[in-house]
C-alpha positions in Angstrom: 232.6 206.7 69.2 228.9 206.5 69.6 226.9 209.3 67.9 226.3 212.1 70.4 222.5 212.3 69.8 222.1 208.5 70.0 224.1 208.5 73.3 221.9 211.4 74.7 218.7 209.5 73.8 220.0 206.3 75.3 220.8 208.3 78.4 217.3 209.6 78.6 215.9 206.0 78.2 218.1 204.7 80.9 217.1 207.6 83.2 213.4 206.8 82.9 214.2 203.1 83.3 215.9 203.8 86.6 213.0 205.9 87.8 210.5 203.2 86.9 212.7 200.9 89.0 211.9 203.3 91.8 215.4 204.9 92.1 215.1 208.5 93.4 215.0 211.0 90.5 218.1 212.9 91.8 220.2 209.8 92.0 219.1 208.6 88.6 219.9 211.9 86.9 223.3 212.1 88.7 224.3 208.5 87.7 223.2 208.9 84.0 224.8 212.4 83.7 228.1 211.3 85.2 228.3 208.1 83.2 227.4 210.0 80.0 230.2 212.5 80.4 232.6 209.7 81.3 231.7 207.8 78.1 231.3 210.7 75.7 234.1 213.0 76.9 236.7 211.5 79.1 237.3 210.3 82.7 239.1 213.5 83.4 236.1 215.6 82.4 233.8 213.5 84.4 236.0 213.7 87.6 236.3 217.5 87.0 232.6 217.7 86.9 232.5 216.1 90.4 235.2 218.2 91.9 235.0 221.7 90.4 231.4 222.0 89.0 229.8 220.1 91.9 231.6 222.3 94.5 230.7 225.5 92.6 227.0 224.4 92.6 226.9 223.5 96.3 228.8 226.6 97.4 226.5 228.9 95.4 225.2 231.8 97.5 221.9 231.7 95.6 221.2 228.2 96.8 220.9 229.4 100.4 217.5 230.8 99.5 216.0 227.3 99.4 216.3 226.3 103.1 215.4 229.8 104.2 212.0 229.9 102.5 211.3 226.3 103.4 212.0 227.1 107.1 209.6 230.0 106.9 206.9 227.7 105.5 207.6 224.9 108.0 207.4 227.3 111.0 204.2 228.8 109.9 202.8 225.4 109.1 203.6 224.0 112.5 202.0 226.9 114.4 198.4 226.3 113.1 198.0 229.5 111.1 196.2 227.5 108.4 193.2 227.1 110.7 193.1 230.8 111.4 193.2 231.5 107.6 190.3 229.1 107.0 188.2 230.5 109.8 188.7 234.1 108.7 188.0 233.3 105.1 184.8 231.4 106.1 183.5 234.3 108.2 183.8 236.7 105.2 182.4 234.5 102.3 181.0 231.4 103.9 177.4 232.6 103.8 177.3 232.6 100.0 176.1 229.5 98.1 179.3 227.5 97.6 181.0 229.7 100.1 182.6 226.8 102.1 184.3 225.5 98.9 185.3 229.0 98.0 186.6 229.5 101.5 188.8 226.4 101.0 190.3 227.8 97.8 190.8 231.2 99.4 192.4 229.8 102.5 194.6 227.5 100.2 195.9 230.6 98.4 196.7 232.3 101.7 198.5 229.2 103.1 200.2 228.7 99.7 201.7 232.1 100.0 203.7 231.0 103.1 204.2 227.3 102.6 205.3 227.0 98.9 204.1 223.4 98.7 201.0 222.0 96.9 201.0 218.7 98.9 201.2 220.5 102.3 198.5 222.9 101.3 196.2 220.0 100.1 196.8 217.9 103.2 196.2 220.8 105.6 193.1 222.0 103.9 191.7 218.5 103.6 192.2 217.9 107.4 190.6 221.2 108.3 187.8 221.8 105.8 186.4 218.3 105.0 184.5 218.0 108.3 182.9 221.4 107.7 182.1 220.7 104.1 180.4 217.4 105.1 178.5 219.2 107.9 176.9 221.5 105.3 176.1 218.6 103.0 178.4 219.7 100.1 178.6 217.6 97.0 181.5 215.2 97.7 183.1 215.6 94.2 183.0 219.4 94.5 184.4 219.5 98.1 187.3 217.1 97.5 188.0 218.7 94.1 188.1 222.1 95.6 190.6 221.0 98.2 192.9 219.2 95.7 192.8 222.0 93.2 193.3 224.7 95.8 196.4 222.9 96.8 197.9 223.4 93.4 198.3 227.1 94.2 201.1 226.2 96.5 203.7 226.1 93.7 202.4 229.1 91.9 202.0 231.8 94.5 205.4 233.0 95.9 207.5 232.1 97.7 207.5 228.8 95.8 210.2 226.2 96.0 209.5 225.2 92.4 210.0 228.8 91.2 213.3 228.9 93.0 214.4 225.7 91.3 213.3 227.0 87.9 215.2 230.2 88.5 218.4 228.3 89.4 218.1 225.9 86.5 217.1 228.5 83.9 219.6 231.0 85.3 216.9 233.6 85.9 216.3 236.0 88.8 214.4 234.5 91.7 213.1 238.0 92.3 211.7 238.3 88.8 209.9 234.9 89.0 208.4 235.7 92.4 207.1 239.1 91.2 205.9 237.7 87.9 203.9 234.9 89.6 201.8 237.2 91.9 199.2 238.4 89.4 198.7 235.0 87.8 198.4 233.4 91.3 195.7 235.9 92.3 194.0 235.7 88.9 193.9 231.8 89.1 192.5 231.9 92.6 189.7 234.2 91.5 188.9 232.0 88.5 188.8 228.8 90.7 186.4 230.6 93.1 184.3 231.8 90.1 184.1 228.1 89.0 182.7 227.1 92.4 180.1 229.9 92.2 179.1 228.9 88.7 178.7 225.2 89.6 176.6 226.1 92.7 174.5 228.4 90.6 173.5 225.6 88.1 173.5 223.0 90.9 172.2 224.7 94.0 172.4 221.4 96.0 176.2 221.2 95.4 177.1 223.9 97.9 174.4 225.1 100.4 175.0 228.5 102.0 176.5 228.6 105.5 175.8 230.9 108.4 176.3 234.6 108.1 178.8 236.2 110.5 178.5 239.6 112.0 181.0 242.3 111.0 182.4 242.2 114.5 183.2 238.5 114.1 184.7 239.1 110.7 187.0 241.8 111.9 188.0 239.8 115.0 188.9 236.8 112.7 191.7 238.9 111.1 193.6 239.3 114.4 195.8 236.3 113.9 195.8 236.4 110.1 196.9 240.0 109.5 200.4 239.6 111.0 201.2 236.6 108.9 199.9 238.3 105.7 201.9 241.4 106.6 205.0 239.2 106.9 204.4 237.9 103.4 203.8 241.4 102.0 207.0 242.6 103.7 209.1 239.7 102.4 207.8 239.8 98.8 207.3 243.6 98.7 210.8 244.3 100.0 212.1 242.0 97.3 210.2 243.8 94.6 211.3 247.2 95.9 214.9 246.2 96.0 215.3 246.5 99.8 217.0 243.1 99.9 218.1 240.2 97.7 216.1 236.9 97.5 218.4 235.3 100.0 218.0 238.2 102.4 214.3 238.1 101.8 214.2 234.4 102.8 216.2 235.2 105.9 213.8 238.0 106.9 210.9 235.6 106.2 212.3 232.8 108.3 213.2 235.1 111.2 209.9 236.9 111.0 208.0 233.6 111.1 209.8 232.5 114.2 209.4 235.8 116.0 205.6 236.0 115.1 205.1 232.4 116.2 206.8 233.1 119.5 204.8 236.3 120.1 201.6 234.4 119.3 202.7 231.7 121.7 202.3 229.0 119.0 205.9 227.8 118.7 206.9 225.2 121.2 210.3 223.6 121.4 208.9 220.3 119.9 207.2 222.2 117.1 210.5 224.1 116.3 212.5 220.8 116.3 209.9 219.3 113.9 210.0 222.4 111.7 213.8 222.2 111.6 213.8 218.5 110.7 211.2 219.1 108.0 213.4 221.9 106.6 216.5 219.7 106.5 214.6 216.9 104.8 213.0 219.1 102.2 216.1 221.2 101.6 218.3 218.1 101.0 215.8 216.8 98.5 215.6 220.1 96.6 219.3 220.7 96.6 220.1 217.2 95.4 217.6 217.7 92.6 219.3 220.9 91.6 222.8 219.4 91.7 221.8 216.2 89.9 220.1 218.4 87.2 223.3 220.3 86.7 225.2 217.0 86.1 222.6 215.7 83.8 222.3 219.0 82.0 226.1 219.1 81.4 225.8 215.7 79.8 223.1 216.8 77.4 224.9 220.0 76.7 228.1 218.3 75.5 226.0 216.0 73.3 224.2 219.1 71.9 220.9 217.2 71.8 218.9 220.2 73.2 220.4 222.5 70.6 219.8 220.1 67.8 216.2 219.8 68.9 215.9 223.6 69.1 217.3 224.0 65.6 215.0 221.3 64.1 211.9 222.7 65.8 212.6 226.3 64.9 212.9 225.3 61.2 209.5 223.6 61.2 207.0 225.3 58.8 204.4 225.9 61.6 203.6 228.9 63.8 205.7 229.0 67.0 202.5 228.9 69.1 201.6 225.4 67.9 205.1 224.2 68.9 204.6 225.8 72.3 201.3 224.1 72.8 202.9 220.7 71.9 205.6 221.4 74.5 203.0 222.3 77.1 201.0 219.1 76.4 204.2 217.1 77.0 204.4 218.9 80.4 200.8 218.1 81.2 201.3 214.4 80.5 204.7 214.4 82.2 203.2 216.1 85.3 200.4 213.6 85.3 202.5 210.4 85.3 205.4 211.4 87.7 206.4 214.0 90.3 206.0 217.5 88.8 209.2 218.9 90.1 211.2 215.9 89.0 209.7 216.1 85.5 210.6 219.8 85.3 214.2 219.2 86.4 214.6 216.4 83.7 212.9 218.2 80.8 214.1 221.8 81.1 217.5 221.1 79.6 215.7 219.6 76.6 212.9 222.0 75.9 214.2 225.3 77.3 216.6 226.0 74.4 213.7 225.2 72.0 211.4 227.8 73.5 214.2 230.4 73.5 214.9 229.7 69.9 211.2 230.4 69.2 211.6 233.9 70.7 209.5 233.5 73.8 210.4 235.4 77.0 212.1 233.1 79.5 210.4 234.6 82.6 207.0 234.2 80.9 207.8 230.6 80.0 209.0 229.8 83.5 205.7 230.9 85.1 203.7 229.2 82.3 205.6 226.0 83.0 204.9 226.3 86.7 201.1 226.6 86.0 201.0 223.8 83.5 203.0 221.4 85.7 200.8 222.2 88.7 197.9 220.8 86.7 199.6 217.4 86.8 198.9 217.4 90.6 195.2 216.9 90.0 195.4 214.9 86.7 195.1 211.0 86.7 196.8 208.6 86.9 199.3 210.0 89.5 197.6 213.3 90.6 199.4 213.5 93.9 197.0 216.1 95.4 194.0 213.9 94.6 195.5 210.9 96.4 196.5 213.1 99.4 192.8 214.2 99.8 191.6 210.7 99.3 194.0 209.4 101.9 192.7 211.9 104.5 189.1 211.1 103.6 189.4 207.3 103.1 185.6 206.8 102.7 185.7 208.8 99.5 186.8 206.9 96.3 189.7 208.5 94.4 187.5 208.5 91.3 185.2 210.9 93.1 188.1 213.2 93.9 189.2 213.1 90.2 185.7 213.8 89.1 185.8 216.9 91.3 189.1 218.1 89.9 187.7 217.8 86.3 185.4 220.7 87.2 188.5 222.9 87.5 190.5 221.3 84.6 188.6 223.5 82.1 189.3 226.6 84.3 193.0 225.7 84.1 192.9 225.3 80.4 191.1 228.7 80.0 193.7 230.3 82.3 196.6 228.8 80.4 195.1 230.1 77.1 194.8 233.6 78.6 198.4 233.5 79.7 199.5 232.6 76.1 197.2 235.2 74.5 198.0 238.0 77.0 201.6 237.6 78.2 201.4 240.9 80.1 199.4 239.0 82.8 202.8 237.6 83.8 205.1 240.3 82.7 203.2 243.4 83.9 205.6 244.2 86.8 208.8 242.9 85.1 
């Protein structure tokens, strides 16, 4: 019989080969995982994996949280609340130098808190804010970089689909990850805005000040924003206070989004059908990834490759923090060359046991992973957010967008360093 570690490494090579041949990540993981169990264990074990384990995974109550939060985000997205968020943020801070770019990031944070998607956040903000940024003659690199980077907040600020998947795969509490990500999400938003302010201070022509709004206009702009923000506070706050479970929280969020949209007269039948179709499509993608990850993880587990790597790494004569940094660099590179969620799904079974063996807190590591992987959305060569922004502003070269995202790359590195040095930023409410 082939050596277990050799078979596991061969399986990983085949997995990446299938992905480079453009096979969907979930299908590639499922095929490699099933074939690996079939070869290493027995046909009976492989078929039992399909029948018993697959059924247990699909019938898991905790999985129902995925479509509920996605539906909440889809309904809010289709009702045009992002425009209200942007206009409100602009009236409050748009008159400062760099205020329009700061508005984009602040509105991105608000939209991220209800959409849970970095690509949807980037696309929405690009469509909405680029005309305004151009009108005020903002530096093209700063404006496009602000939009692309602001979009990364979509997978950090709860409710985030990525956090739900991490919780399911790492067997952690969805509630704990949602609560743990609130402070880092707010902190990162403030750091990104501070970066814009600093850039516009040393380069005043990068971000001219906009028009000052009256206090009456500022307060009036909150009319359509406050109900949505209150819904977010109720959903996440109720989860934190233990009023309901994550699945119940998602149900309240989806129901509340539908009711608010109807009250605001923003939800037509066509928009509701589009939201449902988007929910089904996104949910199917996420659920297939989770199930395929389970199959692939079972294969790696029986070969014991992750545990062998953990034992080898923990025995290295270096400080654990250096090993952690090496792992995080792998995630930065992986997130830059392929879909961030897909890379997380593939790599967690390999690196998670290693990090636990080093003694790090699993909730802290999950949030750190989420932050590091989101960096891949603005890092070449893939940098999905950069390409989304470039696609919506076709006259802007993608190199200009990436130049803009590099302004915020340093901010991200500083932020990640602070999370490592001060874990309580993440664990303060856990």
